[in-house]
N, C-alpha and C positions, 0 to 999 in steps of 0.2 A: 504493500500500500504506500509506503514511504517513497519507493522508487517511482511509482505512478504519479504521485503528487509532484515530485521533482520534475518529471518529464512534462507534466501539464503546465507547471509554472514556467519552465524554460520556453515551451512552445508559445505560451501566452505572451511572454515578453517579446519574442521574435515577431509574432503577428501584430502586436500593438505598435511596435516600432515601424513595421512596414505599412501600417494603416495610415500613418501621417504623410506618406508620400503619395501625391496625386497620381504619379505615373504608375505606381503599383496598382492602384484601384482600377485605372482605366485599362491596364493590361489584363487584369483578372476578371473584370465584369463580363466580358464577351457578350456585350449587349446584342439583342435581337437573335441570339442563338437559342431556340427552343426546340428540344428534341421532338421527333415525330411521336404522336400519341399523347403529348402534353399541351396544355394551353394556359393562357393567362387567367388570373383570378377574375372573378366577377362579383360585383356588389349586388345583393338581392334585396327586394322589398322586405322591410321589417314591420309587420303590423304592430301599431302602437297599442298599448294596454291603457285602460282608463286612467290609472294613477301613475303611469310612467310614459315618458317620451323617449324617442330613440336618440341616443347620444352617447357621450363618453364620460360624463360626470358620474360620480357615485350616485346610485339610485336610478340611472337611465337604463333603458333596454339596449344591450349591445347591438350595433349594426350587424346584420347578417351578411355573410359572404360565402363564396365557394372557391376552393383552390385545388390545384392538382397536388396529389401526394407523390412521393418519390417512386411509387410503383405504378403510376399512371391512373390510379383511381381518383375520384373526386371526393373532397371532404367539405361538408357544409357545417358551419358553426351551429345552426339551429338543430341539427341532428344530434348534437352532443349534449343537449339539455337533459336534465334528470340527475346530473351530479355536477359539482363545481368544475369549472374549466379555467386553467391558467394559460393565457396566450402569451408567448414570449417571442419576440422578433430577434433574429440573429443573422450573422453573416460570418464567413470564414475569416475575413480581415479584422473582425472585432475581437480583440484580445480579452476585453471584459466579459464578452459573451462566453468565451471559452472557460473563463474562470468561474462564472456564475452557474453554468449548466450543471456541474456536479452537485451543487447545493440544491438546485431544483430537482434533480434526479433523486437525491436523498430524501427530500421532503415528500415527493410522490411515493417513494417506497415505504416511508413511515406511515403515511395516511392510507395507503392501500391502492394498488394500481386500478382496482375496480371501483374506487370511491372518488378518485381525483384524476381528471384528464388534463394532460399537458399537451397543448397544441403549439408546436414550435414552427414558426414561419420564417423561412429564409427570405431575406429582403434584397431583391434585385440581383441575384446571382443565377448562374446556370445550375442545372441539376447536378452536373459533375462536381461543381464547386461545393454545393450543399452536401453532397455525399461524402466529401473529404471530412467535413466537420462531423457529420452523423456517424461515420465509421469510427472516428476517434472517440467520440463521447460514449457510444454504445448505450444509449438510454432508450427505455421502452415508451417513447413519446409517440404522439400522432404528428407526423411531419408534413409540412405543407410548403409549396413553392410559390412565392409571390414575385414572379419574374420581373414584372414592370412596375412594382411598387403600388399596385392598385389598392391593396388592403393597408399597406403602410401609410399611404397618403390619407385614406379615409379615416384611419385611426390616429392621425396627427403624429406619426412617428418621425421625429426629426433626427434622432440619433439612436445608437444601439449601446447596450441592450435597452429594451422597452417592454414592460410587462403589464398585462391587463388581467385583473382577477374578477371572475364572473361567477355568480352563484348558480344553483341548479335550475333556476327559473329564467336564466339569461340576463340577469340584472348585473350591471357593473358595480362592484363593491370597492375597488381600488385600482389606481393606475400609478405606475412608478417608472420614471425615466432614469436609467442608470443602473449600476450594479447594486442590487439590494443586499444588505447585510442579513445574516441568517435570522436574527430576531424579527426584522421587518418582514422578511419573506414568510415566516411562520405566522405572524400576526395577520397579514393580508390574506393568507390562505384560510386562517380561522374565520375571518370575516366572511369569506365566500361560503364556507361551510355553514355558518350561522345565519347567513343572509342578513347581515347587519353592518353598520358602519365600522370601519377599522379604528383602532386607537390612534391618537395623535402621537407623533414621535418628536422629540426635541430636535432643534436644528442641528444638522451635521453637514460637514463638507462632503459632497458626493464625489466619487471617482469621476474623472472626465468621461463624457460621452464620446463615442466614436461617431461623428456626424456622417449621415448618409449623403454622399455627393449627389446632387441632382442638377439636371439641366432644365432651365425654364425657357422653353422655346415655343414660338408661335410659327407654325408652318403655314404659308400662304400659297394656295394653288388656284390659278386662274383656269376655270373650266372652259368658258366661252364668254362672249360679250354679255355683260350683265349678270354674271354668276361667278362667285368666288367661294372657296371652301377653306376654312381655318381649322387647323388641328393643333391641339395643345392640351397638356395636363392642366393648364390654367383655366380650361373651359369646364372642368369637372364640377359636380355638385355632390357633396357627401356630408357626413356628420360634422366635419370641422371647417368646411369651406364651401361656398357656392358661388358660381360665376353668373347666376341668373340676373342679378342687377346690371352687370356689364352688358350681357346679351340684350337685355331690355333697352339699354341706352342706344345700342346699335339699331335695334328694330325700330326705334322711334325717329331715326334720322330721316330727313326729307329725301325722297328718292328710293328708299329701301322698300321693296315690295313684299318680301317674305324672308323669314329666318327659320331654319329647321335644324334642331340638334340631333345628333346621332352618335353612335359608337363605331369606330372603324374595326376592320377585321383584326387589327393588332391590339384592340382594346382601348384605343385612345379616344377621348371625346372630340367631336368635330362639330362645326357649325357651317351650314350651307346658307349663303346669303345671296338673294337675287335682288337686283337693283336696276334702276334706269340710268344707263351711262350718261344720258343727256342731263340728268338731274344731279348726279353725284358721281365723283370719280372714285375708282377703286382705292387709290392711295388715301383718300379721305376716310374711307371705311377702315382701312388698316390702322391709320393714326388714331381714329376714334376708339377702336376696340382695344388697342394697346394702352391708350390713356385710361380707359375705364378699368381694364384688368389690373394695371399697375396701381390703381387707386383702392383695390380691395386688399384686405389683410389676409395673406395666405400663411398659415402656421408652419408650412414645411418648404415652400418655395419663396424665399424672401429676397431674391435678386430681381432686377428689372428684366422684362421680357426681351429676349433676343429674337428678332424677326428674321426668318429664313424663307426664301422663295423656292418653291418646288422647281427642280431642274437646274438650280444653281449650285 
């Protein structure tokens, strides 16, 4: 056991050091490579309950979603109701995740594998990268793949590790960003078991979060005269952020005939805008949408939009 802890500590230090290098991240992420038989996560409608709204604050109903597991099956959060669920977001480059996972594994074993579900979601990496982490930890978790950060965005996951504690009825009982000490981890799991508020902890300095690098890009594609399609994560609407006010501003512009929101085959939010070229120029639509989106507070994408044109 002592030898295992030493190896785990050494590897955690190595990965934590590598995580601060942007080049390391971009070489490992291998974005857009999704193996055949796997697909992006999707957000699902979460029917509200009379005394609970859908959200991420303690007492809210956790937003439902579905992800691919490492074996190609699909995992739906709402299907896990009936016992408490601990959702933890991780990545191979996150050294704190590697250090925290053995504690989560121990807590699950102590509570009983049949009484507590741990849903571990890989944030933004390929299946092969996730499997490197999974093979090392050797934990009996339910594993999920959030290839394009759909769930991480919806759950306001800015950095890793990030953990959400949910009771048997699907209600959020605690959320913690950072590596939780053992006492906090147990207290939040207790709150999920009791379906009650967790105790307050005195202020303490948290270990640094490994921030998830994100690109905030608006892709502009001219279809034909009077029609343009915008694609961006900034157009999403979830429990932590919604672009609807910005979309409404564009829809109200003189010369705009219609706007239609959709999801691309890659799982990205898109907006099709039809307009009268004689009444409004496409460049004015782009400027107006960028200005409106930059005016919204996005908890996980906090940089100005970068505009890219399809074909460039």
